[in-house]
DRENLOVEX-892376 format. One record per residue (C-alpha): residue number from 1; residue in one letter; x, y, z. Coordinates in nm, 4 decimals, decimal comma, always signed. Layout:
residues N
[pt NUM 'A' [X Y Z]]
...
end
This chain:
residues 305
[pt 1 'M' [+3,1838 +5,2135 +3,5236]]
[pt 2 'S' [+3,2770 +4,9275 +3,4107]]
[pt 3 'S' [+3,6326 +4,8802 +3,3024]]
[pt 4 'K' [+3,4922 +4,7140 +2,9539]]
[pt 5 'I' [+3,2814 +5,0776 +2,8847]]
[pt 6 'T' [+3,5862 +5,2756 +2,9991]]
[pt 7 'N' [+3,7918 +5,1136 +2,7486]]
[pt 8 'Q' [+3,5172 +5,1631 +2,5102]]
[pt 9 'L' [+3,5254 +5,4985 +2,5631]]
[pt 10 'K' [+3,8845 +5,5497 +2,5825]]
[pt 11 'E' [+3,8681 +5,3884 +2,2222]]
[pt 12 'K' [+3,6016 +5,5791 +2,1071]]
[pt 13 'Y' [+3,7400 +5,8929 +2,1687]]
[pt 14 'E' [+4,1016 +5,7952 +2,0913]]
[pt 15 'A' [+3,9809 +5,7373 +1,7476]]
[pt 16 'I' [+3,9165 +6,1216 +1,6741]]
[pt 17 'D' [+4,1887 +6,2416 +1,9265]]
[pt 18 'Q' [+3,9939 +6,3694 +2,1816]]
[pt 19 'D' [+4,0224 +6,3557 +2,5870]]
[pt 20 'V' [+3,8117 +6,0651 +2,7445]]
[pt 21 'E' [+3,8693 +6,2131 +3,0645]]
[pt 22 'A' [+3,7566 +6,5878 +2,9736]]
[pt 23 'H' [+3,4413 +6,4692 +2,8071]]
[pt 24 'L' [+3,3956 +6,2715 +3,1092]]
[pt 25 'E' [+3,4219 +6,5754 +3,3224]]
[pt 26 'G' [+3,1673 +6,7163 +3,1169]]
[pt 27 'L' [+2,8951 +6,5403 +3,2199]]
[pt 28 'L' [+2,9124 +6,6891 +3,5602]]
[pt 29 'H' [+2,8005 +6,9955 +3,4278]]
[pt 30 'S' [+2,5384 +6,8806 +3,1946]]
[pt 31 'K' [+2,1521 +6,8223 +3,2043]]
[pt 32 'P' [+1,9395 +6,5195 +3,2550]]
[pt 33 'I' [+1,7843 +6,4778 +2,8772]]
[pt 34 'N' [+1,3852 +6,5442 +2,9000]]
[pt 35 'Y' [+1,1370 +6,4633 +2,6399]]
[pt 36 'W' [+1,0296 +6,7954 +2,6078]]
[pt 37 'D' [+1,3675 +6,9176 +2,5404]]
[pt 38 'Y' [+1,5222 +6,6249 +2,3368]]
[pt 39 'I' [+1,1492 +6,6191 +2,1144]]
[pt 40 'Q' [+1,2091 +7,0156 +2,1143]]
[pt 41 'T' [+0,8301 +7,0313 +2,1610]]
[pt 42 'D' [+0,7862 +7,4439 +2,2431]]
[pt 43 'A' [+0,9869 +7,5206 +1,9148]]
[pt 44 'L' [+0,7612 +7,2280 +1,7399]]
[pt 45 'L' [+0,4174 +7,3874 +1,8569]]
[pt 46 'S' [+0,5418 +7,7410 +1,7853]]
[pt 47 'L' [+0,5362 +7,6852 +1,3830]]
[pt 48 'Q' [+0,1577 +7,7415 +1,3153]]
[pt 49 'V' [+0,1559 +8,0842 +1,2151]]
[pt 50 'Q' [-0,1897 +8,1390 +1,0842]]
[pt 51 'R' [-0,2948 +8,4447 +0,8128]]
[pt 52 'T' [-0,6397 +8,4278 +0,9309]]
[pt 53 'V' [-0,8570 +8,3771 +1,2056]]
[pt 54 'F' [-1,0489 +8,0411 +1,1076]]
[pt 55 'P' [-0,9451 +7,7622 +1,3346]]
[pt 56 'D' [-0,9688 +7,5313 +1,0866]]
[pt 57 'E' [-0,6344 +7,6828 +0,9426]]
[pt 58 'K' [-0,4968 +7,5485 +1,1738]]
[pt 59 'V' [-0,5439 +7,1975 +1,0996]]
[pt 60 'F' [-0,4518 +7,2680 +0,7534]]
[pt 61 'I' [-0,1099 +7,4093 +0,8638]]
[pt 62 'M' [-0,0449 +7,1276 +1,1174]]
[pt 63 'Y' [-0,1476 +6,8420 +0,8456]]
[pt 64 'H' [+0,0988 +6,9620 +0,5843]]
[pt 65 'Q' [+0,3845 +7,0330 +0,8455]]
[pt 66 'I' [+0,3036 +6,6539 +0,9404]]
[pt 67 'S' [+0,3363 +6,5662 +0,6041]]
[pt 68 'E' [+0,6802 +6,7280 +0,5492]]
[pt 69 'L' [+0,8288 +6,5185 +0,8505]]
[pt 70 'L' [+0,7126 +6,1888 +0,7271]]
[pt 71 'F' [+0,8735 +6,3399 +0,3684]]
[pt 72 'K' [+1,1882 +6,3677 +0,5551]]
[pt 73 'M' [+1,1224 +6,0080 +0,7173]]
[pt 74 'I' [+1,1276 +5,8867 +0,3722]]
[pt 75 'L' [+1,4329 +6,0636 +0,2451]]
[pt 76 'S' [+1,6264 +5,9275 +0,5170]]
[pt 77 'E' [+1,5430 +5,5216 +0,4514]]
[pt 78 'I' [+1,5752 +5,5989 +0,0531]]
[pt 79 'E' [+1,9199 +5,7797 +0,1503]]
[pt 80 'Q' [+2,0055 +5,4455 +0,2962]]
[pt 81 'V' [+1,9398 +5,2628 +0,0452]]
[pt 82 'A' [+2,1401 +5,5226 -0,1748]]
[pt 83 'K' [+2,4209 +5,5201 +0,0008]]
[pt 84 'N' [+2,4889 +5,1378 +0,1027]]
[pt 85 'D' [+2,7640 +4,9305 -0,1571]]
[pt 86 'K' [+2,6868 +4,6234 -0,0004]]
[pt 87 'L' [+2,2616 +4,5841 -0,0469]]
[pt 88 'T' [+2,1214 +4,2477 -0,0058]]
[pt 89 'T' [+1,7559 +4,1817 -0,0838]]
[pt 90 'E' [+1,6334 +4,1310 +0,2806]]
[pt 91 'V' [+1,7600 +4,5538 +0,3308]]
[pt 92 'F' [+1,6164 +4,6444 +0,0424]]
[pt 93 'T' [+1,2889 +4,5225 +0,0775]]
[pt 94 'D' [+1,2970 +4,6358 +0,4446]]
[pt 95 'K' [+1,3660 +4,9528 +0,3398]]
[pt 96 'I' [+1,1185 +4,9829 +0,0736]]
[pt 97 'M' [+0,8440 +4,8456 +0,2891]]
[pt 98 'R' [+0,9459 +5,1402 +0,5712]]
[pt 99 'I' [+0,8363 +5,3947 +0,2722]]
[pt 100 'S' [+0,5549 +5,1991 +0,2004]]
[pt 101 'R' [+0,4541 +5,2543 +0,5214]]
[pt 102 'Y' [+0,5070 +5,5989 +0,5867]]
[pt 103 'F' [+0,3025 +5,6860 +0,2491]]
[pt 104 'D' [+0,0167 +5,4202 +0,3952]]
[pt 105 'V' [-0,0012 +5,6918 +0,7058]]
[pt 106 'L' [-0,0137 +5,9917 +0,4221]]
[pt 107 'T' [-0,2591 +5,8073 +0,2068]]
[pt 108 'S' [-0,4642 +5,7774 +0,5371]]
[pt 109 'S' [-0,3946 +6,0567 +0,6658]]
[pt 110 'F' [-0,5922 +6,2748 +0,3810]]
[pt 111 'S' [-0,9549 +6,1785 +0,5816]]
[pt 112 'I' [-0,8236 +6,4078 +0,8479]]
[pt 113 'M' [-0,8410 +6,7498 +0,5584]]
[pt 114 'K' [-1,1240 +6,5431 +0,4034]]
[pt 115 'D' [-1,3657 +6,5346 +0,6620]]
[pt 116 'G' [-1,1913 +6,7608 +0,9195]]
[pt 117 'M' [-1,2319 +7,0715 +0,8299]]
[pt 118 'D' [-1,5073 +7,3355 +0,7482]]
[pt 119 'L' [-1,5876 +7,3881 +0,4071]]
[pt 120 'D' [-1,6818 +7,7375 +0,4314]]
[pt 121 'Q' [-1,3749 +7,8433 +0,6497]]
[pt 122 'Y' [-1,1590 +7,6469 +0,3718]]
[pt 123 'N' [-1,2645 +7,8237 +0,0932]]
[pt 124 'K' [-1,2678 +8,1339 +0,3372]]
[pt 125 'F' [-0,8961 +8,1137 +0,4395]]
[pt 126 'R' [-0,7483 +7,9253 +0,0906]]
[pt 127 'T' [-0,8273 +8,2699 -0,0597]]
[pt 128 'T' [-0,5303 +8,3844 +0,1415]]
[pt 129 'L' [-0,2752 +8,0869 +0,0392]]
[pt 130 'T' [-0,2448 +8,2495 -0,3455]]
[pt 131 'P' [-0,0129 +8,1987 -0,5111]]
[pt 132 'A' [+0,1207 +7,9039 -0,2716]]
[pt 133 'S' [+0,0808 +7,5662 -0,4209]]
[pt 134 'G' [+0,1055 +7,1890 -0,2742]]
[pt 135 'F' [+0,3312 +7,1254 -0,5406]]
[pt 136 'Q' [+0,5618 +7,3545 -0,4167]]
[pt 137 'S' [+0,6768 +7,0818 -0,1917]]
[pt 138 'A' [+1,0716 +7,0421 -0,2571]]
[pt 139 'Q' [+1,1014 +6,7140 -0,0295]]
[pt 140 'Y' [+0,8201 +6,5757 -0,2442]]
[pt 141 'R' [+0,9769 +6,6407 -0,5467]]
[pt 142 'K' [+1,3327 +6,4848 -0,3596]]
[pt 143 'I' [+1,1376 +6,1964 -0,3827]]
[pt 144 'E' [+1,0605 +6,1649 -0,6949]]
[pt 145 'F' [+1,4038 +6,2393 -0,7860]]
[pt 146 'A' [+1,5523 +5,9787 -0,5308]]
[pt 147 'S' [+1,3027 +5,7045 -0,6266]]
[pt 148 'T' [+1,3269 +5,6664 -1,0425]]
[pt 149 'E' [+1,5466 +5,7593 -1,3533]]
[pt 150 'L' [+1,4195 +6,1432 -1,4381]]
[pt 151 'N' [+1,2843 +6,0034 -1,7536]]
[pt 152 'N' [+1,0110 +5,8488 -1,5789]]
[pt 153 'L' [+0,8920 +6,1783 -1,4295]]
[pt 154 'I' [+0,8724 +6,3671 -1,7533]]
[pt 155 'D' [+0,5459 +6,5120 -1,8591]]
[pt 156 'K' [+0,3807 +6,1878 -2,0477]]
[pt 157 'R' [+0,2961 +6,4311 -2,3528]]
[pt 158 'F' [+0,6854 +6,4299 -2,4316]]
[pt 159 'R' [+0,7920 +6,1018 -2,2353]]
[pt 160 'D' [+0,8773 +5,9552 -2,5813]]
[pt 161 'S' [+1,1439 +6,2602 -2,7240]]
[pt 162 'I' [+1,3501 +6,2575 -2,3704]]
[pt 163 'D' [+1,5521 +6,0290 -2,2558]]
[pt 164 'S' [+1,8970 +5,9508 -2,0582]]
[pt 165 'N' [+2,1001 +6,1185 -2,3453]]
[pt 166 'S' [+1,8926 +6,4648 -2,2795]]
[pt 167 'S' [+2,0472 +6,7934 -2,0923]]
[pt 168 'Y' [+1,9491 +6,7903 -1,7692]]
[pt 169 'E' [+1,8058 +7,1174 -1,8353]]
[pt 170 'H' [+1,5517 +7,0019 -2,1003]]
[pt 171 'A' [+1,4500 +6,7165 -1,9047]]
[pt 172 'F' [+1,3514 +6,9493 -1,6148]]
[pt 173 'E' [+1,1346 +7,2044 -1,8699]]
[pt 174 'H' [+0,9308 +6,8942 -1,9130]]
[pt 175 'L' [+0,9015 +6,7325 -1,5566]]
[pt 176 'Y' [+0,4970 +6,6289 -1,5182]]
[pt 177 'W' [+0,4479 +6,8568 -1,2476]]
[pt 178 'Q' [+0,5828 +7,1966 -1,4933]]
[pt 179 'A' [+0,2456 +7,1455 -1,6091]]
[pt 180 'A' [+0,1063 +7,2417 -1,2947]]
[pt 181 'G' [+0,2444 +7,5938 -1,3604]]
[pt 182 'K' [+0,3437 +7,6068 -1,7025]]
[pt 183 'D' [+0,1795 +7,7102 -2,0713]]
[pt 184 'Y' [+0,4128 +7,4868 -2,2795]]
[pt 185 'K' [+0,2470 +7,6950 -2,6238]]
[pt 186 'T' [+0,4035 +8,0180 -2,4918]]
[pt 187 'G' [+0,6373 +7,8642 -2,2555]]
[pt 188 'K' [+0,5375 +8,1316 -1,9828]]
[pt 189 'K' [+0,5583 +8,0158 -1,6407]]
[pt 190 'T' [+0,2875 +8,1405 -1,3774]]
[pt 191 'Y' [+0,4817 +8,3069 -1,0622]]
[pt 192 'T' [+0,3849 +8,0230 -0,8826]]
[pt 193 'L' [+0,6570 +7,7581 -1,0485]]
[pt 194 'S' [+0,9022 +8,0564 -1,1220]]
[pt 195 'A' [+0,9202 +8,1213 -0,7489]]
[pt 196 'F' [+0,9576 +7,7696 -0,6571]]
[pt 197 'E' [+1,2569 +7,6868 -0,9040]]
[pt 198 'E' [+1,4178 +8,0327 -0,8012]]
[pt 199 'R' [+1,4453 +7,9095 -0,4659]]
[pt 200 'Y' [+1,4879 +7,5194 -0,5492]]
[pt 201 'K' [+1,6050 +7,4706 -0,8901]]
[pt 202 'D' [+1,9806 +7,4891 -0,7863]]
[pt 203 'E' [+1,9557 +7,2074 -0,4944]]
[pt 204 'F' [+1,7518 +7,0101 -0,7117]]
[pt 205 'I' [+1,9869 +6,9869 -0,9534]]
[pt 206 'R' [+2,2744 +6,9253 -0,6848]]
[pt 207 'F' [+2,0733 +6,6921 -0,5677]]
[pt 208 'T' [+1,9890 +6,4678 -0,8820]]
[pt 209 'K' [+2,3438 +6,4556 -0,9971]]
[pt 210 'F' [+2,3619 +6,1846 -0,7030]]
[pt 211 'Y' [+2,0489 +6,0281 -0,7146]]
[pt 212 'K' [+2,1377 +5,9585 -1,1216]]
[pt 213 'N' [+2,2763 +5,6870 -1,0319]]
[pt 214 'N' [+2,1329 +5,6043 -0,6838]]
[pt 215 'N' [+1,7824 +5,5937 -0,7056]]
[pt 216 'L' [+1,5763 +5,3090 -0,6007]]
[pt 217 'W' [+1,5128 +5,2113 -0,9279]]
[pt 218 'T' [+1,9116 +5,2033 -1,0579]]
[pt 219 'K' [+1,9850 +5,0382 -0,7676]]
[pt 220 'F' [+1,7393 +4,7428 -0,7582]]
[pt 221 'K' [+1,9004 +4,7116 -1,1656]]
[pt 222 'A' [+2,2373 +4,6812 -1,0135]]
[pt 223 'L' [+2,1389 +4,3949 -0,8078]]
[pt 224 'P' [+2,2130 +4,0300 -0,8902]]
[pt 225 'K' [+1,9574 +3,8949 -1,1243]]
[pt 226 'S' [+1,8461 +3,6906 -0,8392]]
[pt 227 'A' [+1,7876 +3,9439 -0,6166]]
[pt 228 'Q' [+1,5506 +4,0763 -0,9178]]
[pt 229 'S' [+1,3388 +3,8284 -0,9421]]
[pt 230 'N' [+1,3267 +3,7132 -0,5597]]
[pt 231 'K' [+0,8986 +3,7652 -0,5318]]
[pt 232 'E' [+0,9297 +3,9641 -0,1877]]
[pt 233 'L' [+1,1686 +4,2626 -0,3355]]
[pt 234 'I' [+0,9106 +4,2531 -0,6183]]
[pt 235 'N' [+0,6054 +4,2787 -0,4394]]
[pt 236 'A' [+0,7374 +4,5284 -0,2271]]
[pt 237 'M' [+0,8711 +4,7514 -0,5348]]
[pt 238 'R' [+0,5297 +4,7543 -0,6595]]
[pt 239 'H' [+0,3259 +4,7739 -0,3445]]
[pt 240 'Y' [+0,5711 +5,1413 -0,2857]]
[pt 241 'D' [+0,4960 +5,2236 -0,6871]]
[pt 242 'Y' [+0,1409 +5,1664 -0,6543]]
[pt 243 'T' [+0,0643 +5,3306 -0,2599]]
[pt 244 'V' [+0,2431 +5,6485 -0,3951]]
[pt 245 'N' [+0,1234 +5,6976 -0,7543]]
[pt 246 'I' [-0,2448 +5,5576 -0,7238]]
[pt 247 'K' [-0,3188 +5,5031 -0,4040]]
[pt 248 'W' [-0,1660 +5,8479 -0,1905]]
[pt 249 'V' [-0,2615 +6,0585 -0,4640]]
[pt 250 'M' [-0,6015 +5,9687 -0,5591]]
[pt 251 'A' [-0,6624 +6,0282 -0,2005]]
[pt 252 'H' [-0,4905 +6,3904 -0,2570]]
[pt 253 'Y' [-0,7205 +6,4266 -0,5598]]
[pt 254 'N' [-1,0128 +6,2893 -0,3612]]
[pt 255 'T' [-0,9679 +6,5542 -0,1183]]
[pt 256 'A' [-0,8597 +6,8676 -0,3821]]
[pt 257 'N' [-1,2058 +6,7829 -0,5362]]
[pt 258 'H' [-1,4282 +6,7560 -0,2036]]
[pt 259 'Y' [-1,3186 +7,1280 -0,1655]]
[pt 260 'L' [-1,2733 +7,2447 -0,5105]]
[pt 261 'N' [-1,5456 +7,1007 -0,7049]]
[pt 262 'I' [-1,8208 +7,3154 -0,6240]]
[pt 263 'N' [-2,1757 +7,2916 -0,7220]]
[pt 264 'G' [-1,9985 +7,0904 -1,0457]]
[pt 265 'K' [-1,7813 +7,3685 -1,1008]]
[pt 266 'T' [-1,4035 +7,3063 -1,1154]]
[pt 267 'A' [-1,2528 +7,5767 -0,8789]]
[pt 268 'E' [-0,9056 +7,7075 -0,9760]]
[pt 269 'A' [-0,6014 +7,5572 -0,7572]]
[pt 270 'T' [-0,4397 +7,8377 -0,5558]]
[pt 271 'G' [-0,1168 +7,8010 -0,7623]]
[pt 272 'G' [-0,3446 +7,8368 -1,0910]]
[pt 273 'S' [-0,2696 +7,4811 -1,1702]]
[pt 274 'E' [-0,5233 +7,2888 -1,4152]]
[pt 275 'W' [-0,5285 +7,0528 -1,1046]]
[pt 276 'V' [-0,7553 +6,7704 -1,2243]]
[pt 277 'K' [-0,5416 +6,6769 -1,5582]]
[pt 278 'Y' [-0,1822 +6,7416 -1,3257]]
[pt 279 'M' [-0,3029 +6,5243 -0,9940]]
[pt 280 'H' [-0,4690 +6,2318 -1,1832]]
[pt 281 'P' [-0,2472 +5,9644 -1,2821]]
[pt 282 'K' [-0,4712 +5,8024 -1,5563]]
[pt 283 'Y' [-0,3282 +6,1529 -1,7023]]
[pt 284 'Q' [+0,0709 +6,1438 -1,6205]]
[pt 285 'K' [+0,1066 +5,7506 -1,5543]]
[pt 286 'R' [+0,3640 +5,8383 -1,3109]]
[pt 287 'I' [+0,4805 +5,5114 -1,2463]]
[pt 288 'F' [+0,8425 +5,4728 -1,0603]]
[pt 289 'F' [+0,9160 +5,0878 -1,1755]]
[pt 290 'P' [+0,8047 +5,0396 -1,5232]]
[pt 291 'D' [+0,9499 +4,7036 -1,5884]]
[pt 292 'L' [+0,7921 +4,5604 -1,2553]]
[pt 293 'W' [+0,4274 +4,6214 -1,3984]]
[pt 294 'T' [+0,2647 +4,4512 -1,7485]]
[pt 295 'E' [+0,1756 +4,6553 -2,0542]]
[pt 296 'K' [-0,2008 +4,6181 -1,8918]]
[pt 297 'E' [-0,1256 +4,7170 -1,5822]]
[pt 298 'K' [+0,0658 +5,0382 -1,7378]]
[pt 299 'E' [-0,2081 +5,1091 -1,9868]]
[pt 300 'T' [-0,4887 +5,0991 -1,7143]]
[pt 301 'W' [-0,2629 +5,2969 -1,4631]]
[pt 302 'G' [-0,4947 +5,4664 -1,2408]]
[pt 303 'T' [-0,8045 +5,3689 -1,4245]]
[pt 304 'D' [-0,9209 +5,0953 -1,1526]]
[pt 305 'I' [-0,9230 +5,3893 -0,8678]]
end
């Protein structure tokens, strides 16, 4: 071992009040790393627990597990932007494009479900999934919270009456995805929505306290004016917004339509939601970075797909 590496090791462990020799001695007893232990392959491949005997249910489970892993990668990239107090245009652009590439994968991957599952099998095993629903993905909800200001996620019907001065509780009760499980006339919530909130609402509140001032849109608006006018960064932001809120959503919508629009009749989602108006971007017009789009573009949002 070179003296340079030895000195660096000493500096590393002395900085945390550790004895470098004790750590080096530990290496004598450690096993060499291998692929299956590092990736935790056995644990990963044991997580596909089916509720039925239909083989294509395993495709459905694994597809959603892969999606959740990609969501975790996206959140990791967003967190690096959120916690960077010395953001440069180049770093911001690079991170936004990384996130977009993950969503590009998610968008193209829907063909796995749309064309890769037997329709008859799906419509049998899906009945065992009630009342679970895809809108219960907490990581995806966090991606939205971390991407934009809360008022941009409000149900379009109530967006004009809720602003940054509204209480979080009031705003939360009017987030667009609440429409997937709430009757706004009576205030009654489905079990699907109530169970989701019971599990995650407190966690969401803690999460949004940090991202209120550190979401991607707020971080962008805090950049110098020269950076905010950088065409490469603007194009990256617009690409991300369009990819997430139109392309990926529509890929999801078209897949749902393939399985749930049977003989011209739209079937109810497992969570009981009015999924057509909940999912299609032209109804909710979810836009993370509204000032980067023209009025015409916002007006026709989701109608060109």
